[in-house]
N, C-alpha and C positions, 0 to 999 in steps of 0.2 A: 506494501498499498502506500501512497506516495505523500510525502508532507504537502498541505494547504494552508495559501499563505497569500495576502493582501500584494498588488503590483508593488507598494512603500514595503514592508516587509520583502518582497526580493530584492528591491533594490538594494537596501540594507545589510544583506545575504552577500548581495556581488562586489560591494565594497570593504566587507569582511574579508573577501575573497581575496579582493586585490591588494590589501596589506598581510596575505601572509608569503610572501618570496616566492619567486618562482613565475613560470609561466604558469596561465589557468585559461583553458580554452573551454565556456563555459555556452551549452546547445541549446537554443532555445526552439521547440518545434508546436504545432498549433497550427489548423484548417485554415484556408486561406479568410483573410479575413479578424481572426482571432486575436491582432494585434500584437503580433511578434516585433515586426518594425519600432513601433513605438515605444515597448518595453527596453529593447538592445541602443533606445538613443535614451532612454532616459538613464540609466546604466550607465553608461560613455559617461553622462553630463555628471552624473553623481559623482563616479569613481575620478574622476577629472577633476572635481574640486575638492572631493578630501585627499586628494594624492597627489596632484598636480598635472598638466596636460599632458594629452598622450600616455598618460598610465593605461588607458584602455582604449581600444580599439571595435569596433564594427564590421564584420565580415558578411552580408548578405547570400544564401543561399543562390539566391534568387539570379549571381553575377556568373552561373553556371548555366542558365537557359539554354539551350541551341539556338543561334541566330535562323530569325525568322526564313533564311534565303532555306537554310538546311532545314528546316521544319517543313516546309514545303514542297522539297525534295523528298522529303518523307511520306507526304500526307499525309504531318499531324496538326500543323497549323491552326484547324478548327477547336482544337483541345490543348493547345498550349496550358499549360502547368500541371499536365499530365505525368507521373513520373519516368516516363520515357521522352521526357522534351526537356530531360537536363541531360549534363554528360557528369553522370551520377560518378564513376570514374576519377573526374578531374576533381572533383571535389575530395574526393575520398582523399586522393595524391595532396593538396593542399592542407586540409586539414590535418594532416599528416610534419608537415613542415611546418605547421602555427604549432602545436604540441614539443617539437621538437627543439626548436628555439636558437637553432646553432648557426644561423643564418645570418650576416649584416641584416637585412632586412628581406622580407617577403612582400610580396606584390599579389594585390586579389583583385579580380577582375568584379567590376560592382554591376548594377542592372541600371536603365537611364528607360526611368515610363515614359517621359513625352516622343521619344520614338521604340519604345517597347524594343529597347534588343539591350542583351550584355557590350560591357565596355570594355575592353582589357586594361593591366596592367592599372586599373585607380586607385588603389588602396593601398597604401603602404600601410608593415608590421615590422617595425622594426625592433632588432630584439629586444632590447631593454624592455616595450610594452609589456606589462603586466598579464595584463589581462584582456585576452578577445572573444567577444561577443559575439557570436553566426545562427543566427538563424534562418528558417527555413518548413518546409512543409514534413520532409522526407525524413528527417534526424533520427528518425526511430522506427522507419521502417522496414518490414524484418527481410525484404528483398537481396540479392547482393545487387553493387557493391554498398548497400548502403549500411547493411548489416553492421558492417563493421565500425559505422563509426559509435556507438553505445561502448563498446570499450576505448575510446579516444576521447570524450568529451571529461572533462573532471568534474561536470555534472551536467544532467541534462533535464531542463525545467519543461513544461508542458504549458502555454494558456490557452487559458479554455473563457470562454463567453456563452450569454445564451445564442441559439440561432438564429433568430430576427433578428437578433442587432450584429450580429456577424455580416450578415444579409445584406442589412443595408449599409454597414458601413462597404462593403463592395461593394454596391450597387452603386452609391457616390462615386468611389473610387473609379468604378470603367466612367460615369457620367465625364468625371474630373479632367479626361481621357479621351474623349472624344466620342464615344459608345451615346448613342439616344439611350431618355430611361427604359425604352419594351427591349430592346437589345441589351443595355446592362445588365436588369432583372431574368431573362435570359440566361445568359451569362453567367452573371451570380449564381444560380437554383443549376441548372443544367449542369453548365464541366464544373467550374468550384467546386460545384455540388457531393456528385464523383468523388474528385479529387479528396472534399471533406472528409465524407467516411472512411476512407482509406487510411489519412490520417488518422482522424480518432482511434479505429481501432488500434494503431498501436499506444497510444496515449498512455495507458497504464502504467508502461513502462520507463514510466519517467519517472527523475528522483524528488520531483518538486512538481505541484498543481501550483499555478499562480490564476486567482481570478481577476481575466481584465475586462 
């Protein structure tokens, strides 16, 4: 059974982890719209305020989305966000490098929602960084290569929120990035909904549940 906490408690725990010494890699998992990125940003801000700028860095799994051109070639563009629309092996390899912390700097990709594409070499993680916060949908997925991740993270936290709130967040996000309200809700329910069911099935394996 996982411990349950508020976002404030979770942030306090992250500040504590960052002060323990050595590299900590925290994985935050949750269904689309569960608040993973928002929590990660709060953690980085709080840790940097407590321990100094650059102590924490956020690295999103979304940087490993396959490019739209690749998804078109594979016939997967209409379900972007599904587990097989990411470079899972590439993400696992990055997490291993982040855990090892034996390079002067590791460059991680980001995801640009304005163009709906990953952007390589966007996020610098220097060796001195104490806390790496990485978030995404499939951090606790049972299939390879994702199943390796649970053994790599210092802790893995699951973001949980009421489903209607989660869907409303997704609809708002899709509208902000160019979809009309009807197609935004259809994507949130039909495409994101399928992915959410897969993610939720594995959340019991998290070390902490954060109510977002």
